[in-house]
C-alpha positions as CSV (number, residue, x, y, z in Angstrom):
1,M,-10.4,0.7,24.7
2,T,-9.4,3.1,21.9
3,E,-8.9,6.8,21.8
4,A,-12.6,7.1,20.9
5,D,-13.4,5.9,24.4
6,L,-11.7,9.0,25.9
7,G,-13.5,12.4,26.0
8,P,-11.8,15.6,24.8
9,T,-10.5,16.6,28.2
10,D,-8.8,13.2,28.8
11,R,-7.3,13.3,25.3
12,A,-6.0,16.8,26.0
13,I,-4.3,15.6,29.2
14,V,-2.7,12.6,27.5
15,N,-1.5,14.9,24.7
16,A,-0.3,17.7,26.9
17,F,1.7,15.9,29.5
18,Q,3.7,13.1,27.9
19,G,6.6,15.3,29.1
20,G,7.2,18.6,30.8
21,F,5.0,18.0,33.8
22,P,6.0,20.4,36.6
23,V,8.5,19.3,39.2
24,T,7.2,21.5,42.0
25,E,5.7,20.7,45.4
26,R,2.1,21.0,44.2
27,P,2.5,20.3,40.4
28,F,-1.2,19.9,39.5
29,E,-2.0,23.5,40.1
30,P,0.4,25.0,37.5
31,A,-0.4,22.1,35.2
32,A,-4.2,22.8,35.4
33,A,-3.5,26.5,34.9
34,A,-1.5,25.7,31.7
35,L,-4.5,23.7,30.4
36,R,-6.9,26.5,31.2
37,E,-4.7,29.0,29.2
38,R,-5.1,26.6,26.3
39,G,-8.9,26.4,26.5
40,I,-9.3,23.3,28.7
41,D,-11.6,24.2,31.7
42,I,-10.1,22.1,34.5
43,S,-9.1,22.6,38.1
44,A,-6.1,21.1,39.8
45,D,-8.3,18.6,41.7
46,D,-10.1,17.5,38.5
47,L,-6.8,17.1,36.7
48,L,-5.5,14.9,39.6
49,S,-8.7,12.7,39.6
50,R,-8.6,12.3,35.8
51,I,-5.0,11.2,35.8
52,Q,-5.8,8.8,38.6
53,S,-8.7,7.4,36.5
54,L,-6.6,7.1,33.4
55,D,-4.1,5.1,35.4
56,E,-6.7,2.9,37.0
57,R,-8.2,2.2,33.5
58,G,-4.9,1.1,32.1
59,V,-4.7,4.1,29.7
60,L,-1.4,4.9,31.4
61,T,1.4,2.5,32.2
62,R,2.4,5.0,34.9
63,F,2.6,8.6,35.9
64,G,6.0,10.1,36.7
65,A,9.6,10.2,35.7
66,L,10.7,8.1,32.7
67,I,14.2,6.9,33.8
68,N,16.9,6.7,31.2
69,A,18.4,3.4,32.3
70,E,21.5,3.8,30.2
71,A,22.4,7.0,32.1
72,I,21.7,5.5,35.5
73,G,24.2,2.6,35.1
74,G,24.9,-0.8,33.6
75,T,23.9,-1.6,30.1
76,A,21.3,-3.1,27.8
77,T,21.6,-4.6,24.4
78,L,19.2,-5.9,21.7
79,V,19.8,-9.5,20.7
80,A,18.3,-11.5,17.8
81,M,18.2,-15.3,17.3
82,H,16.6,-18.0,15.3
83,A,14.2,-20.3,17.1
84,P,13.2,-23.3,15.0
85,P,9.4,-23.2,14.5
86,E,8.9,-26.7,15.9
87,R,10.7,-25.6,19.1
88,Y,9.7,-22.0,19.2
89,D,7.8,-22.0,22.5
90,E,10.4,-24.2,24.2
91,V,13.2,-21.8,23.1
92,A,11.1,-18.8,24.2
93,E,10.6,-20.4,27.7
94,Q,14.4,-21.0,28.0
95,V,15.3,-17.5,27.0
96,N,12.6,-15.9,29.2
97,A,13.9,-17.9,32.2
98,F,17.0,-15.7,32.3
99,R,16.3,-12.8,34.7
100,E,18.6,-10.6,32.6
101,V,16.1,-10.9,29.7
102,A,13.8,-7.9,30.0
103,H,11.7,-7.8,26.8
104,N,11.2,-10.6,24.2
105,Y,9.2,-10.4,21.0
106,E,8.4,-12.8,18.2
107,R,9.0,-10.9,14.9
108,E,8.3,-11.7,11.3
109,H,11.6,-12.6,9.7
110,P,12.5,-15.8,7.7
111,H,15.4,-16.5,10.0
112,L,15.8,-14.1,13.0
113,N,12.4,-14.6,14.5
114,M,13.1,-13.9,18.2
115,W,14.3,-10.5,19.5
116,F,15.0,-9.8,23.1
117,V,16.7,-7.2,25.4
118,V,19.4,-8.2,27.9
119,S,19.8,-5.7,30.7
120,V,22.6,-6.0,33.3
121,G,24.3,-4.0,36.0
122,D,27.8,-5.0,34.7
123,A,28.5,-4.7,31.0
124,A,30.9,-7.6,31.1
125,R,27.9,-9.8,32.0
126,V,26.3,-9.5,28.6
127,E,28.6,-11.9,26.8
128,E,28.3,-14.4,29.7
129,V,24.5,-14.3,29.5
130,L,24.5,-14.8,25.7
131,A,26.9,-17.7,26.0
132,E,24.6,-19.3,28.6
133,I,21.5,-18.7,26.4
134,E,23.3,-20.4,23.5
135,E,24.2,-23.4,25.6
136,Q,20.7,-23.7,26.9
137,T,18.9,-23.3,23.6
138,G,21.5,-24.7,21.1
139,Q,20.9,-21.5,19.0
140,Q,23.4,-18.8,18.1
141,T,22.7,-15.3,19.3
142,Y,23.4,-12.1,17.4
143,N,24.3,-9.1,19.7
144,L,23.1,-5.8,18.3
145,P,24.2,-3.1,20.8
146,K,23.3,0.5,20.2
147,Q,26.2,2.4,18.6
148,Q,24.5,5.7,18.0
149,E,21.2,7.0,19.3
150,F,19.4,9.4,17.1
151,R,16.0,9.5,18.7
152,V,14.1,8.1,21.7
153,E,10.8,9.9,21.8
154,A,8.0,7.4,22.3
155,K,5.1,9.8,22.4
156,F,1.6,8.8,21.3
157,L,-0.6,11.7,20.5
158,L,-4.4,11.6,20.0
159,S,-6.8,13.6,17.9
160,G,-8.5,16.4,19.6
161,P,-7.4,19.2,21.9
162,L,-3.7,20.0,22.2
163,S,-2.8,17.4,19.5
164,A,0.6,19.0,19.1
165,G,1.5,17.8,22.6
166,D,3.7,20.8,23.3
167,V,2.9,21.8,26.8
168,D,6.2,22.0,28.6
169,L,6.4,23.2,32.2
170,S,9.8,21.6,33.0
171,H,11.2,25.1,33.6
172,L,9.2,25.5,36.8
173,G,10.7,24.7,40.2
174,P,14.1,25.4,41.6
175,D,17.2,26.4,39.5
176,V,19.6,23.5,39.4
177,T,23.0,22.9,38.0
178,P,23.8,19.7,36.1
179,K,26.7,17.6,37.5
180,A,29.3,15.8,35.4
181,R,29.4,12.9,37.9
182,A,28.2,9.6,36.2
183,T,27.9,7.6,39.4
184,L,25.0,7.9,41.9
185,T,25.2,8.6,45.6
186,P,23.3,6.2,47.9
187,A,20.5,8.8,48.3
188,E,20.2,9.2,44.6
189,R,20.1,5.5,44.1
190,D,17.3,5.2,46.6
191,L,15.4,7.9,44.7
192,V,15.8,6.2,41.4
193,V,14.6,2.9,42.9
194,E,11.6,4.6,44.5
195,I,10.4,6.5,41.4
196,Q,11.2,3.9,38.7
197,G,7.7,2.6,38.7
198,G,6.0,6.0,38.8
199,L,5.2,8.8,41.2
200,P,2.3,8.6,43.6
201,I,-0.7,10.2,41.9
202,T,-1.5,12.6,44.7
203,A,-1.6,16.4,45.1
204,T,2.0,16.2,46.5
205,P,3.8,13.4,44.7
206,Y,7.3,14.6,45.4
207,A,6.7,15.1,49.1
208,D,5.3,11.5,49.3
209,V,8.4,10.2,47.6
210,A,10.5,12.2,50.0
211,A,8.7,10.7,53.0
212,A,9.2,7.2,51.6
213,I,13.0,7.5,51.3
214,G,13.6,9.8,54.3
215,Q,14.7,12.9,52.4
216,D,13.5,16.5,52.3
217,T,10.9,17.4,49.7
218,E,13.2,20.2,48.4
219,W,16.0,17.7,47.8
220,V,13.7,15.3,45.9
221,I,12.4,18.1,43.7
222,S,15.8,19.5,42.9
223,T,17.3,16.1,42.2
224,I,14.6,15.0,39.8
225,K,14.8,18.3,38.0
226,R,18.6,18.0,37.8
227,F,18.3,14.4,36.6
228,N,16.0,15.7,33.9
229,Q,18.6,18.1,32.7
230,E,21.4,15.6,32.9
231,G,19.5,13.0,30.9
232,K,19.1,10.5,33.7
233,V,15.3,11.2,33.5
234,R,14.1,11.5,29.9
235,R,10.9,13.3,30.9
236,V,8.3,13.7,33.6
237,G,4.6,13.2,32.9
238,V,2.0,10.6,31.8
239,I,3.4,7.5,30.2
240,P,0.6,6.1,27.9
241,N,-0.1,2.5,27.3
242,H,0.0,2.8,23.5
243,Y,-1.9,-0.5,23.0
244,K,-4.8,1.0,24.9
245,L,-4.7,4.1,22.7
246,G,-5.0,1.9,19.6
247,Y,-1.3,2.0,18.5
248,T,-1.2,-1.8,17.9
249,E,0.9,-1.9,14.8
250,N,4.5,-2.0,15.9
251,G,6.9,-2.0,12.9
252,M,10.7,-2.2,13.2
253,T,12.2,-1.0,9.9
254,V,15.8,-1.9,9.3
255,W,18.1,-0.4,6.7
256,N,21.5,-1.0,5.2
257,V,22.6,2.6,5.1
258,P,26.0,3.4,3.6
259,D,28.3,4.1,6.5
260,E,29.4,7.4,5.2
261,L,25.8,8.7,5.1
262,L,24.8,7.7,8.7
263,S,25.6,11.1,10.2
264,E,23.1,12.7,7.7
265,V,20.5,10.0,7.5
266,G,20.2,9.5,11.3
267,P,19.0,13.0,12.1
268,A,16.8,13.1,9.0
269,I,14.8,10.0,10.0
270,A,14.8,11.1,13.7
271,S,13.0,14.3,12.6
272,L,9.9,12.3,11.5
273,D,7.4,12.7,14.3
274,F,6.0,9.2,14.0
275,V,9.5,7.5,14.4
276,T,9.7,6.7,18.2
277,H,13.2,5.1,18.3
278,C,16.1,5.5,15.9
279,Y,19.5,3.9,16.3
280,E,22.7,2.7,14.6
281,R,23.5,-1.0,15.4
282,P,26.1,-3.4,14.0
283,R,25.7,-5.7,11.0
284,H,26.5,-9.4,11.2
285,E,28.1,-10.6,8.0
286,G,26.2,-13.2,6.1
287,V,23.2,-13.1,8.5
288,W,22.2,-9.5,9.1
289,P,23.1,-6.7,6.6
290,Y,21.3,-3.8,8.3
291,N,23.0,-1.1,10.4
292,F,20.1,1.3,11.0
293,F,16.9,0.7,13.0
294,A,13.8,2.9,13.0
295,M,10.7,2.0,15.1
296,T,7.3,3.2,14.0
297,H,3.8,2.7,15.5
298,G,0.4,2.9,13.8
299,R,-3.2,2.5,14.8
300,T,-4.0,0.5,11.6
301,E,-2.0,-1.6,9.2
302,A,-2.6,1.1,6.5
303,E,-1.3,3.8,8.8
304,S,1.8,1.8,9.7
305,Q,2.5,1.1,6.0
306,K,2.1,4.8,5.2
307,H,4.7,5.6,7.9
308,I,7.1,3.0,6.6
309,G,6.7,4.5,3.1
310,L,7.5,7.9,4.4
311,V,10.7,6.6,6.0
312,K,11.7,5.1,2.7
313,D,11.0,8.3,0.9
314,R,13.2,10.2,3.3
315,M,15.9,7.6,3.0
316,S,15.8,7.9,-0.8
317,E,16.8,11.5,-0.6
318,F,20.3,10.3,0.4
319,W,20.9,7.2,-1.8
320,E,19.1,4.9,-4.2
321,V,17.4,2.4,-1.8
322,G,17.1,-1.0,-3.3
323,D,14.7,-3.7,-2.2
324,E,17.5,-5.6,-0.7
325,D,18.5,-2.6,1.4
326,W,15.7,-2.7,3.9
327,D,13.1,-4.8,5.6
328,T,10.2,-4.4,8.1
329,L,9.9,-6.8,11.1
330,F,6.4,-6.6,12.7
331,S,6.0,-8.0,16.1
332,T,3.5,-10.9,16.2
333,R,3.7,-11.8,19.9
334,I,5.0,-10.4,23.1
335,L,6.9,-13.2,24.7
336,K,8.1,-11.3,27.8
337,K,7.9,-7.8,29.0
338,T,9.4,-6.8,32.4
339,G,11.3,-3.9,33.8
340,I,14.9,-3.3,32.7
341,R,16.4,-4.0,36.1
342,I,16.8,-0.4,37.1
343,T,17.4,-1.3,40.8
344,E,20.4,-3.6,40.0
345,R,21.8,-1.2,37.5
346,A,21.6,1.8,39.8
347,T,23.1,-0.2,42.7
348,A,26.0,-1.3,40.6
349,N,26.7,2.4,39.7
350,T,26.4,3.7,43.3
351,E,29.5,5.3,44.9
């Protein structure tokens, strides 16, 4: 399936609601009204059935709240390692056997050809896991924890109606006041666990969640809206399967940015709408000279190369970028892709 397989109304829905879906008792009614105001003739029932169909066809990975695991509790880190070509599949199997390993990708690089994410409830566990992986595989790991986050905005927009993707109805619903508390109450933990895989795609998704965890609908609505404001939820809406939409080129560009320029370079690269993730991470002397990561996605190799060129052009506004100052690591194989252990991380952070 590609975006060409989706009609204009479905493309409008995917574009409109990758964030900002209403957190109200019957959210499909104001959502459909917002589409009608923008020239998309659709009823609440039709919008509901279309999102159900998009989900069933795999166009969406889920519908609901995108949890910010880092704000919920625990920690995650990116790790690189070398797997000898003659042992690559064996090493991948050994790494993937660790339940703490959430994602693992083969990437094009002459040395660091395996990249995985370790997600744990207790930050102290990271070093223990890496030591165990090194013992199992006989290969050194290189920990690359996030030091600064400049952008996490993985939206995948399609051609056609509402291609700006700017429908935001997150202001609807009750007034809420963010809380400074970092920990979760037991009830909040139960809510996070219940919604981590998505909301029920029904006319009353928040009421259904409330029934599942034994809470009032009003409490669920106000808590999800508050979590959105606090950053525990990044956004509420449709979460596309970008591969199904044709975004198959996944390029991780890495840069050796002068440290004194990071505060300027980070926001500049984050402002490029095709950059979905943008971080500062540590260097490893003699092995990994790069301290800045920018993830781009494209539907063709040519589009991906164009995006990378635009990132380089923006970088060059700040310093003279040499060939040795950057690289692109394309993913060639998904070795493992599971959840990032939200349940364990939320539980570890519960009062």
